[in-house]
C-alpha angles and dihedrals in degrees: 000000000000091000090050092052088046090058091048088055088048090056089048093050091046091057099041102077112097111260142139095291094052090048092048092048091052092051094046091046092053090051105036108013135236098329095053093047090047091048089058089051092048090051090053092047091052089056090046090055090052090054092046090054090049090053091044094053092041094244096122092095087072087071092058091081108115092227091054091048092051090048092051094047092048096044090047088050092054095044094049097043092045091049093046094048090046090051094051093043092054094044089106090061090071105101139145091263092045092054091065091070146333132240091199118119119258088211090059090052090050094050091047091057093043095053093043091056099036095052094044109107088196088066089056092051090042096052093040091052101038106028092034092057092043089051093050092050097041094046091061093047107034138045119250095261091058090046090058092047092052091048087052090051089057090051089047090053090052090048091051092053090048090054089049093051092045091050093047095050093045090051090051090057092054098048106030127077122256092249092054090047090051091052091049091048091052091049090050090050092050089049091054091048089050092053089046093055090049087056090048092052090051092051090050091050092053092045100045111014104035 
């Protein structure tokens, strides 16, 4: 049981560092409330599970191809910059009336989180390094059934962090003024654009300087 709880905390710690998903969750939560922020997190977790399966089945090496890496960096650049610009552009839509509810689609929030995580090469390196090493160690010490349980514990930890982020962002929208929420939304958008340009620089390096 202690090992299971340890893997849950691992999932929590893996999700906690500030990144594109946390910034997007904060922005969606301010605009649409808990469910929209959580939908972004669920989309990201879905992509994480895909990478975990790729590592598990030993297929992650297929993503080492330079062409695939450039594609992922570029697509991640477009997704993040588009989302960030869209966030800043629609900041004026945050109003007292708008904070009571959101007409935006939950499926759109989910797809946004899924694409951000799926086309994030850092996710590939992250899961290859972290989950790959965990898998190597656990496979030699535990039977397959326990391995699947511990993998589920990591996902559970990530889901718990997503709930925490979604709850925090939805609380912000209830207690902060519209002006403060607009400023936070702009900062979230700028953060996404910043991450996007980082991805773009990495793509340019692979294309022209590698």
